[in-house]
SETI-520211 format. One line per field, with one value per residue (C-alpha): x, y negated, z; residue in one letter; residue number from 1. Coordinates in steps of 0.2 Angstrom, whole numbers. Layout:
// residues N
u: [X	...]
v: [Y	...]
w: [Z	...]
code: [A	...]
pos: [NUM	...]
***
This chain:
// residues 117
u: [1003	1018	1035	1042	1027	1030	1048	1044	1032	1044	1058	1046	1040	1058	1063	1049	1054	1039	1051	1038	1028	1043	1048	1031	1032	1050	1043	1029	1042	1053	1038	1035	1053	1060	1079	1089	1101	1087	1077	1093	1095	1076	1077	1092	1082	1067	1078	1087	1070	1065	1081	1076	1059	1066	1079	1065	1054	1069	1067	1086	1083	1074	1087	1101	1091	1093	1112	1111	1107	1110	1129	1129	1116	1126	1142	1133	1124	1129	1133	1118	1101	1087	1096	1098	1115	1115	1132	1126	1113	1125	1138	1124	1119	1137	1140	1123	1127	1144	1134	1121	1134	1145	1130	1133	1115	1113	1112	1103	1086	1092	1101	1090	1095	1099	1087	1088	1092]
v: [-395	-405	-402	-395	-383	-377	-374	-364	-354	-350	-345	-334	-325	-323	-316	-303	-297	-305	-312	-316	-326	-335	-339	-347	-357	-363	-369	-378	-386	-391	-400	-410	-416	-432	-431	-421	-413	-406	-400	-391	-382	-377	-372	-361	-352	-350	-342	-331	-324	-322	-312	-301	-298	-292	-281	-273	-270	-263	-277	-279	-289	-302	-303	-305	-320	-328	-328	-342	-355	-347	-348	-367	-369	-359	-369	-384	-375	-383	-372	-377	-384	-389	-380	-364	-356	-353	-345	-327	-328	-337	-323	-310	-318	-320	-301	-296	-307	-298	-281	-287	-295	-279	-268	-260	-258	-241	-246	-263	-258	-256	-272	-285	-303	-307	-317	-336	-340]
w: [957	963	957	973	974	956	961	976	967	953	965	975	959	954	970	970	953	944	930	917	930	936	918	915	931	927	910	919	930	915	907	923	925	917	921	907	919	930	914	908	925	925	906	911	924	913	900	913	918	900	898	913	905	889	898	908	893	883	870	867	851	860	873	860	853	869	867	855	868	885	885	882	896	908	905	912	927	944	959	968	964	976	990	980	977	958	957	959	946	934	937	934	918	911	915	907	891	889	890	877	865	867	864	881	884	892	910	907	912	930	929	938	942	960	971	972	989]
code: [X	X	X	X	X	X	X	X	X	X	X	X	X	X	X	X	X	X	X	X	X	X	X	X	X	X	X	X	X	X	X	X	X	X	X	X	X	X	X	X	X	X	X	X	X	X	X	X	X	X	X	X	X	X	X	X	X	X	X	X	X	X	X	X	X	X	X	X	X	X	X	X	X	X	X	X	X	X	X	X	X	X	X	X	X	X	X	X	X	X	X	X	X	X	X	X	X	X	X	X	X	X	X	X	X	X	X	X	X	X	X	X	X	X	X	X	X]
pos: [1	2	3	4	5	6	7	8	9	10	11	12	13	14	15	16	17	18	19	20	21	22	23	24	25	26	27	28	29	30	31	32	33	34	35	36	37	38	39	40	41	42	43	44	45	46	47	48	49	50	51	52	53	54	55	56	57	58	59	60	61	62	63	64	65	66	67	68	69	70	71	72	73	74	75	76	77	78	79	80	81	82	83	84	85	86	87	88	89	90	91	92	93	94	95	96	97	98	99	100	101	102	103	104	105	106	107	108	109	110	111	112	113	114	115	116	117]
***
């Protein structure tokens, strides 16, 4: 599969709420990329979808473990990548991390990431 095709499939799966499949596709894409900056962006998206999976399954401990690396990855996330505005998903992730770190997990299950558009 070509890089652009993997990207499009990952975005499509994310946008229909198939966060586990999107996570797997973003990981596949990460392995295909050479440039560090691109790899970091895709790794961030993979981790965000992993976070969504953990929230949806109620595995808050696993979501909390993602807090070790995700904040640093988010700091370096650009506003846009491959014609997709990343700011809404970055904002969602930052807000979700505050809830997880602050143990405000009551409404997390209904908290799904925005579409990648």
